[in-house]
N, C-alpha and C positions, 0 to 999 in steps of 0.2 A: 793522295793517301791520308795524310793527316789535316786534311780540311776540317775547319771546326775544332781542332784542339787546342787547349787553353793549358797552358802551362801553371798559369796562376791558379786555376781552378784544380790542377793535377796537386799542387802544392798543399793547397787546402784539404783536400780529400786526405793525403797521406796523413797531414796533423790530425784530421777528424779520425783516421783510423788508429792512428798512434792511442788517442785519448782513449777512444773505445775499447780497445785492446786493454788498457790498463783496466778500466772500468770491469771488463769482461775477467779479468784476473782476480780483482778484489771479491767480486762476484761468487767466483768459482771455490774460494775458502770455503765459502757457507752451502755448498752442495755437495752432497753426499750420495756416492755409489756404493752398493751391497752386492757382493759375488757369494752365492752359496752353491757349495759343491759336496760331492757325496750326499746327496739326499739331504742336505741341510745339515749335516753333520760338522762341516767347518764353514764360517761366514767371515768375510773381510769386508770391511767397510774403509773408503778412502774417500777423502774431499775431493774436489775439482781441481786440485794445482797437486793430485798423487801422494799427499802424505795418510798415511795408515791411521785412522784414528780410533779402530775397534777391531778385535780379534775375540771371534766366537768358537770354541771348540767343545764339541760334545765329550762328555766322561770317558765314552766306551772308546774313544781313540788313544788313551793316554797309555795303554799297554801295547801299542803297534805303532812305534815312532816310524817307521818308513812308510807308513801307509799316511800318517799323520803329514808328515814332510811333503808326500806328494801333492796330498788335497790342499795344503797351505800353499805350494808353488801355484796350484791350478787355480784356486780363488785369487791369489795375488795378482796373476797375468790375467783372469777374466775382468778383475777390477780394474786395473790398469788400460785394458781395451776399452772400457765403457768412458774413462776420462779421454782418452785420444779420439774416440768417436764424438763424443761431445765437442771436443774442441775443433774438429775439422768441421761438423755441422755449425758451429759458431763463426768459423773462418768463412765458409761458403756463404753465410747470411752477411756476412760483412760485405765479402765480395760483391754481391749481387746488388749493394746500393750504392757500387761506385760505377761513374762511366766518364771518363776523362773527355769523351768526345763531345758532351753535352747533349747527346740525343736522349731521350726518355722513351 
């Protein structure tokens, strides 16, 4: 079942994955995701490590606190989903490069 399995290669691949994960984390700080809701009345921009870096609110919302809160929550959730989708995509790409059984 484990013919061709090389623990040395596996260890090396794990080290490579850890190094690649660090690189991705550093690069993620410079990636921006913007979610716009309410027809563009609210926009939230976050970076790839889910830090909010900008919030834009249309002036017409200043008198409707409840609606503003709903739109902010929605925009933040949408932006966070973008980050999670990016992380999953990157993880799948990393896993695609791994093959502990030596076959190509």
